[in-house]
N, C-alpha and C positions, 0 to 999 in steps of 0.2 A: 681929418680923414677924407681921402678922395675915393669916390665910388665910380666905377665904370662898368656898364652892363655889356657883357660879352656874348650872351646868348638869350634869345627870346623866341623860342620855337615851340608852338603848341603849349603844353603845360610845363615845359622845361625852361628854367632860368639859370643864368650863370653871371657872376659878378666878380670883379677884381677890386679888393679893398686895399688901399695903401695907408698904412698907419705910420705916421712920421716918428722918427727917433725923438723929436722934441715932445710929442704927446706922451710917448712911453716914459721919457725921463721925468715929465711932470708928474706922472703917477708914482714914480719912484720917490720923488720929493715928498709927496703927500704921505706915502707909507713911512718914510723916514721920520717925519714929524710925529706920526702916530706911535712909532716904536721907541723913539728916543727916550721919553720919560720912563719907559719900562726896562731899558737896557741896563745890565750890570756888567762891569768889567774891572779887573784888578787895576788899582791905581786911580780909579775915578769913583766919585761918590755916585750912589744910585741916581739915575736919571740925568747925569751930567756928562755922559759919554758924547764926544763931538760927533756931529752928523757925518763929517767926512771920514771918520774912522769906522763908523758903522757901515758906510757905503763901501769902504775898502774891503771890509771883512765879508759883508753879505751882499755886495752889489750884484753879482751874477744871479743869485737866487731872487733878489728883489726885482731885478729887471725881467727875469723870466715870468714871475708872477704878474708883474705889470703888463707884460705882453699878452699873457693869457686873458687877463681882465679886459684889456683893450680890444682883443679879438671878439670876445663874447659881447661886449657892449657894442662893438661895431656891427656885428651881425644882427643884434636886436634893433639897433637904429636903422639898419638897412631894411629889415622886415617892416618896421613901423612906418618909415618914410615912404617906401614904395607900396605900402598897403598890400603886402604879400600875405598869402595864406598857405604856408608850406604844408604839403600833404604828409611828408615824413620829416624826420630830423635832417636839417640841411647838412650837406657834406662840406666841411671846412678844412682847407689844406694850406699850410704855410709854404710859401715858395722855397724850393731847394736853394741852398747856399746862403741862407740868412745868417748874419752874424749879429750878436748882441750889440746894441748901441747904434744900429743902423735902421733905416726905414724898413718896415715889414710889409711884404706884399702877400695878401691872402686871397686864395681862390675859394669862392662860395658857390656851390651848385645845389639846386633843389628842384623838386617838382611842386607845383602849386595846385591847390584845389581848383576845380573848374567852376565857372560861373554856372550854377545850376539854373536851368530855365524855370520860370515861375511854374510850380507844380500844378498840373491840371487835376484838381480834386473835386470839381463840380461834375455832376452827372454820373458819379459812381453808383453802380447798381450791384447789389449782393443778394444772394439767397441764403437764408438761415435755415438749416436743417435742424429740426427739433425732434427729440426723442422722448416720448412720455415714459415714465417709469412703470413697467409692467409688474403686476402683483407676483407673477412667478419668479421674476428676477429678485424681488425682495425675499421671497420664500427660499430661493436658492442660497442667498447670503445667510439667512437665518439658519439653514441646515448646516452650512459650513461652520458657523459659530457653535452650533450644537455638537458637531463632530469634534471640534477642537476642545470642547469642554467635557467630552464624554469621560465617564469613569472607567477605570480598569480594575477588573476583578482577578485575584490570584487564581491561577489554574492548579489543578492537582499535579503532583510531581510526575505522574506518568502520562500527563496530557501531552499530546503531540501538536506542536505549533502549526498553524495554518495561516493563509493570507488574511490580513486584518487583525492579527494578534500583535501584541507588544512583547518583544523579546529583549531582555536586558543582558548584555554580554560584556566580558572583558576581551580585549583583542590585542594581538601583536602582529603588525604587518611586516612582511619580509620580501626582499627582492627575489628574483629567480634563483640566485646563488645562495639563498638562505640568510642574507644579512638584513637585520632589522633596519628600517629606514626612519629617518627623523620625522617625527609627527605621526607615526603610524601605530603608536601604542596608546591605549586608553582603557578606562575601567568604567563599569556601570553605565554603558551607553545604551539608551533605549532605542530600539529599532522597530518601527511600525511596518510590518511586512506588507508590501504592496504599495507603500507610499511613494516609491520611486525617488527617495531622497538620496540614496547611496548609489555608488557606481554599479553599472549593470552586472548582474549575477550575484551580488552580495546578499541581497534580501532573499532572492529565490532559493539560495542554498541553505537558508535558515529554516525553510519550510520542512517540518518533520522532526525538528530537534525537541528535546525535553530538558527540563531543569536538571543541571548537573552535567550535561553532555559536553564533551570536548570534540571539536571538529576543525578540520583545515579547509578553508575556502580557497578556491582557485579563481582568480579574477584577472582581467586585463584593464588597465587604466585607459580612459578615453584618450584619443589623439589630441584633443584640445584641453587636456587637463592642465590646471594652473601651474603645477610643479613640473617644469620641463623635464627634469631627470626621470620622472615617472611616466610621463605622457606616452601612451601607446605600449607600455611595458607590462609584461605579465608579473603577477605577484601572488603571494599567499597570505592568508590571515589565519593565525591560530586563535580559535574562538573557545571561550568557556562560557556556557550559558548559565547565568545567575538566576534568572526567573523567566516564566512565561505567564502573560496575563491576557485575558480575553476582554473584549470591549463590551461595556454595558450599553443599554439602549440609549440612543440620542433622542432627547425630547426637546421640542420647541414649546416652552411653557414659561410661566412666571419665574420658576426657579432658575431657568437659564439667564433671564434678564438680571435677576438679583445676584447671580454668581459673577456677573460682569460689573457689579457695582451700580446697577440702575434700579429704578423703582418698580418698573413694570415692563411687561412684554410689549405693550403699546409704545412705551418710550423707546425701547430698543428698535422696534419696527420703524418708528419715525426717523430715528437717527440713521438707520441703514438706507431708508428711502432717500433721505437728504444727501447721503454720501453718493448714492448711485446717480442722483440728479446732478450733483456737482461734477461727477465724471462725464456725464452726457454734455453738460454745459461746456466743459473743457474741450471735448471733441468738436462741439459745434463751433466754438471760437477758433479752434485750429483750422477747420475747413474754411470758415469765413476769412480768416487772416491770409491763408494761402491764395484764395481767390482775389482778395484785395491786392496783395503783392503782385500777383500776375497782371492785374489791370494797370497798376502803377508801372510795372516793367514794360508792358506793351505800349504805354502812352508816353514814355520818356526815353530818349536815347541821346546821351551826350558823352563826350570824351571823359575818361577817368584816368587818374594818374597810374602809369604802368607800375611804379614802385609799390603802390597800395595793392594793386592786383597781384603782383608777385608775392608780396607778404601774405596775402590772403590765400593764394594758391599753395604756398609753402606750408601754411597752417593745415589746409585740407590734406595735402599730400603726406604730411607728417602723421596725421591721424590715420589715414588710410594704411600707411606702412605699419603702424603699430597694430592695427586691426588685422592686417594680412599675416603678421607673424603668429597669430593665434588661430588661423584657419587650419583645417586638416591638411591642406597642401599649400604651404606658404608660397612656394615658387610659382604655382599656377595662379594664385591670387595676385601676386606681384605682376605676372605677365599680363593678366587681364587688366590690371590697373594701367600698365604702360600703354596698352592699346586704347585706353580711354583718356589719356593725359590731356588731349585737346579739349575734351568735353568738360573735364574738371577745371581747366583754365577758364572756359567760358562761364562756368558756374561761379568761379572766383570773381570774374569781372562783373557779373550780375549782382553778386553780393555787395561789392563795393558801390556800384551805382545805386542800388536800392538803399544802402546805408546813407549815402550822401543825400539822396532824395528825402528820406524820412527825417534826416537832420534839418534839411531846409524847410520842410513842412512844419516841423516842431517849432523852429525858431520864428518862422513867419507868423505863427499863430499863438505864440506865447506859451507853448507847452514847456513846463519845467518840473523838476523834481525838487520839492521843498526840503528845507533843512530837517523838518520833522520826519519826512519820509526817508531821508537819507540816514538819520539816526536809527530809525526802525530797521532799515536794511542792515546797517552795521551791527546792531544788536543781534539780529537773526543770524548773520554770518558768523559772529563770534561764538554762537552756541555750538558750532561745529568743532571747537577747540576745547581742550581740557580747561577747567575752571581757572587754573593758575596761569594759563597763557592767554586768556581772553583780553585782558587789559593790554598786553603786549601787541596782540593782533589789532586792536582798535587804534592804538598809537601808530602802528605801521601804516594803516589805511589813511589816517589823518595826515601823515607826513608824506605819503607817496601819492601824488595826483593820479598817476596811472592806475594804481590799485583802486582808488576811489572811483575812477571812471569805469573800470571793469565792473565794479559792484553796482554802480548806478545804471549802466547801459540797458540791461534788460527791462527795468522798470520804466525808463524813459521811452524806450521803444513801445512798450505796452500802452503808455499814455498817448503817444502819437497815434497808434492804431485805434485806440478808443475814440480819439478825436475824429478820425476818419470814418469810423463806424457811425458816429453821430451825423456826419455830413452825407452819408450814403443813403440811397433809397433801398430799403431792405424789405424783401418779401419772405414770408415764412412758409415752410413746407414740412409736414410731418414725415418722419422716416423712422426706420428701425435702426437699432445700433449697428447692425451688420451693414446696412446700406451706408450709414454715415462713415463707418471705418473704411469701407471699400472706396468711398468717394475721396477720403483723405489719402489712401494709398494709391489711387489711380493716377496715372501720368497726366490725365486731363485736369486733375485737381491742382497741380502745380507744375508749370512747364519746366523750370529749372531753378536751382535753389542755392541756398547758403546755409548758414549754421542755425541750428535750433537749440535752445536751452531747455526746452520742456517737451519736445515731441520727437517723433521718428525722423530719421535722417533722410536727406534727399539724394538722388542719384541721377546719372545721365539717363536719358530716355531709353537707351538700348540696354541698360544694365538689368540683369535678372533681379527680380524682387528678392530672391533668397540670399543674395550676397550680403555678407555682414559688413565688409569694409566699404564705407561710403561716406561722403562728406555730409555735413549737416545741412538742413534745409533753411529756407528763407526766414523762418520765424525769429531768428535772432540776428537780423541784419545789423542791428545796433551794436551787437557784441563785437562787430568787426569793422564797420565803417561809419557808423552813426554815433554821435555823442550828444551830450546835452546842449542846452541853450548857449553855452559859452564857447564851444569848441570848434565849430566849423570855421569860424573866423580866425582862430589862433591855433589851428592844429599843427602839430609837429611830429609826434613820436608814435606812429600807429603800429610799428612793427615790433612791439614787445613780444618776446616768446610767451607762449601759453605756459601757465604754471602746471607743473606735473603733480598729479594726484599722489598723495602719500600711499605707500604700500599698505595694503590691508593685511590684517593678521591672517596667517595661514590657517586654513581649516584642516581638520583631520583628513588625511589622504583618502579616507573612504568616501568622502563627500563628492558627489558627481557634479562639481561646479565647473563652469567654463573659466577661462583665464580671467584674472582681474584686469580690467582695462583702465586706461588713464582717463581722468576727467580732462576735457579739452576745451576749456573756455578760451575763446579766441582773443587775441590782443585787444585791449581797450582802445579802439579806434584812434582818437587823436588826443594828445595831451592838453591839459588846461594851461594855457599861457604859451606864448611863443618863446621858448627858451632857446637861446643861441647854442649852436653846437660847441662842444668844449674842446675841440682839437686846437693846438697840438697837445695840450696837457689834459689828461683825463680827470674828471671829477672823482671824489671819493665814491666808493661803491654804495649803492642804495642799501639800506637795511633790509634784511630778508624777513619775510613774514615768518612767524613761528610755525614750526612743523605741526601739521594737524595729525592727531591720532584718532583711531577708531576703536570703539569698544568691540 
């Protein structure tokens, strides 16, 4: 094989590979020797079919397979010998006019990962905002538990329902023209008046009903309602009141704890305090992490592969478009997005740069995800699937490096961040929860961002805080551009589309839910192993993960 470099400009590389007909034919001979003992043909004993006859019958197919194999091996050899680190899957194109039996000329184009400067991780200074757990916060949670466990007493038949009561109804929902709509019929549905769980006007119109009453409720579905055919539309519900119950007294006592399966009120209080403390710790970490990423971004500026930025931007834009379709005014939301396209592209560039930087830091300092941790992640992820599909899911992840990388990336990122926390000089300052949440939401808290797998999304500086359609923040840089210890040196396939979340079961149309949104995990940065592009012949399709269902 002959290799000629035709482009070396910035991060772009291009090569011409010439694979001789002799090399291709040698591969055909090897395959013939492998197949001959297995061939059966009328007039010949099994395994005794002459090689020249096999070549005559199957030559073109064998030559095509040999060519594909030679191209893949050639690209792999090119990457290894030139010590290239492809940022994305290389583009491989067979020159036009190729005829079987002749030399093959292949064009290979790619962008390579940049040489990331030695990360400056000394001198990091961070402030840790800590929030003590206030007694009134614990009491508030206890009261919520007590309210959830409260008992309901049957009211007299002539009792008139008021806010706070529990009304049990049968209902039939109909469109404005009197046609019952799918999912709009139910029986024995308990409605706690004043809970705000149902669409506006539904609960209010049940105030004043008595057991046995029939009533027609007139409502209008919210503009953002999940069922698009009903969104913003007027409707009626024919109601039959089955019973009315009044709430008993909510008590915070030993019985409350025992009703929850605990031994004492003290144990329940301790568990709630620990839960609130865990929430505060999560917010504290989020704030520190954003400040850390801001410092890293400010201290490092290097060229990043345009193809990775484009893939990242497309991922952000796809999520934004999906969110915009569920805004009250989709067209206005899309118009606002278009006006901020450049801002989102800058966010995508920052995401990629931070991801590569975190990867470099992790590799340079021996950060890795152990097999035991990976197995635990796999087991946890499998729990999202029905029992009969969990084994299929686990096999899928084990066979698909990209799926495994997606699963591992958030944990790897957290381990790199923890390493940096240990290196940083940290000062503590006590704050209220409100102050901490405000610091997280403030633009000073994170200058520009990427995707987050566990916290609120980021937006361009000029974007109003109320806007729902926004890209995710820096917290999951590794979900997009950083990978584990093996991948920065052998990355190839970062642009895998995000998996689409399975459709959730539809709620009864009376529930005032916003539209179901997609889960949008960003592509798992870089593949494990430098796998050559498979043009001109495509590989078999990768097995799909089992479809997740939700209770």
